[in-house]
N, C-alpha and C positions, 0 to 999 in steps of 0.2 A: 162302493155300496151307496145307495141313495140315503140322503139324510132322513133320520127318523126310522129307518128300517132295522138298524142294529138292535134297538130296544124291542121291537116287535118280533124279531126273529131269534132272539136269545133263548127263549124257552125251547124252541124247536132245535136249535143248535145243540143245546145240552142234552136233549132227548135223543138226538141222532148219535151223539157220542156214546151214550149209554147202550143204544142198540148195536152200534158198531163194535164196541168192546164186549158186549154180551154180559154186562153186569146188571143182574136183576135188582140188587139193592139200590144201585145208583138210579136205575130206571124208576123204581118206586118213589125215591125221594124227589126226583125231578117232576114226576107226574103229580105228586102231592103238592109240591112247592108252587107249581104253575097250573093247578087244576082250574082256578078261576079263569085264567087266560084261555085254556083249552076249551072250557065250556062256552065262553063268550065268542070264541072263534068257530064254535060248532065242530070241533075236531076231537072231542072227548071220546067218542065211540071208536074212532080210528086209533087213538092212543091206547085204549084198553086192548084192542086187537093186536097191537104191536108187541105186547108182552110175550106172545108165543114166539115171535122172531128173536127177541132177546134171549129166551131160553134156548132156542135152537142155535144161535150164534155161540152162546156160552158152551153148549154141548159140543159143537164143532171144534172149538178151541181146546176143550178138554180131550177130545179124541185125538187131536194132533199131538198134544203134549204127553199123553200117557198111553202106553201100549196096553196096560191092564190097570183098571181102577174099579174099586167096588162101587156098587150103586149107591150105597149110603154116603160114600165120599163125594160122589157126583152131586147128590142132593145137598150136601153141606157146601160144596163149592158154588153151586148155583144159587144157594140161599133160598131154597124152596121152603115155604112155610105152609105145610098142610098136615093133616092128621096122620097120613101114612106116606111120608115123602119117598120111601124106597119103592113102593108100588107105583107112585106117580112117575118117578124117574124111569122105572122099568118100562112103563107104557110110552113115555116120551122117547126113550132111546129106541124102542121097537118101531115106533112110527118114523123116527128119523132114519133108521136103517132101511125101512121099507120104502121111504120116499127118496132114498139115495143121498140124503144130506150128509151122512157120515158112512164110512166104510168100516164096519165093526160087526161083532157078533156078541150075543148075550149068553153068558154061562149062568143058567138059572140055578143050578145046584149050588154053586159057590157065591152067586150074587155079584158077578163081575161083568164088566164090559171089556171085551178084548178088541182093541183097534188093530186093523190090518196095517202092515207097513206100507208106506207110500212109495218106497224105493227112491232111487236117485233120479230126480227129474232131469238132471244134466247128462245122464248117460244116453239119452236119445238125441236125435237130430232135430227134434221139433223146435227147440229154441233157435237153433242155427238157421233153420229155414224161415222162421218168422223174421229173424233179424235180416236175413238176405233179402226178403221181400221188401222190408222197409228201406233198406239201402238202395235197392233197384228203383223204388218209387222216387226217392230223393234224387238219385242220379238222373232219372228221366226228366224230373222237374227242372233240374239244373240245365240239362241239355236243351230243353225247350226254351228256357230263359235266355241262354246264350244265342240260340238261333234267332230269337226275337230281337235281340240287341244287334246282331250281325246284319240282318236284313231289314232296314227300316221300311216303313210303309212307302209305297210309290217309288221304290228303288228300281222297279222294272221299267219305268218310263225313261225315254231317251234324255240324255243331258242336252241342254240347249247349246247350240254352237256359238262360237264367238261372234259371228256375223249377226245371228238372230238376237243375241244379247245386246249388241250395239244398236240395232234397230229399235228394240224395245226401250232402251235407255233414251234414245233420241226422241221417241214418241212421248215418253214421260216428261222429258225436258220441255218439249213443245207445249204439252198440255199444261204444265206449271206456268210457263210464260203467258199462255193464253188466259189462264185464271188470274194471274197477277195483273195483266192488262185490263181485264174486266173490272177488277177491284179498283184500279186507278181511275177508270172512267166513272165509277160511281161517286167518287169524291170530287 
């Protein structure tokens, strides 16, 4: 990292961690702590809009961990502070389901969110085919590297014969003698 960048990027790093985890309280505290920095960098509006992503990430984590959870518990886990958090959570969950962010249903009569089971992702061959593709790529790269090492550039040209090599060396020797004689003449 460049010198001086650590201090400038620290607020954004902490904010990114809060978004990644989906912790709304941590997001709020980081946004308040570095509000001056965000305002001076002219990123304050973007930070305010990130709140929705934090809530969605937290909701996605909740839907993975719980097969059935009440909407009031979701509001408490997300730490939503509004006048009617259950109604807010219900609309947030409905929008996330509609957008495909989570795979769940809402039981309005009981006030629950029911997450659908993800199943065993290792029971399919999808991971194996992705792994095989990566291995094939690496093997092809290795084979190309070996070919490049085995056949150096200009290897297709004929090797010079012993007679031609002697002639070339003789010419070089005569040339060096001639240059040496010229140098002696100058002195």
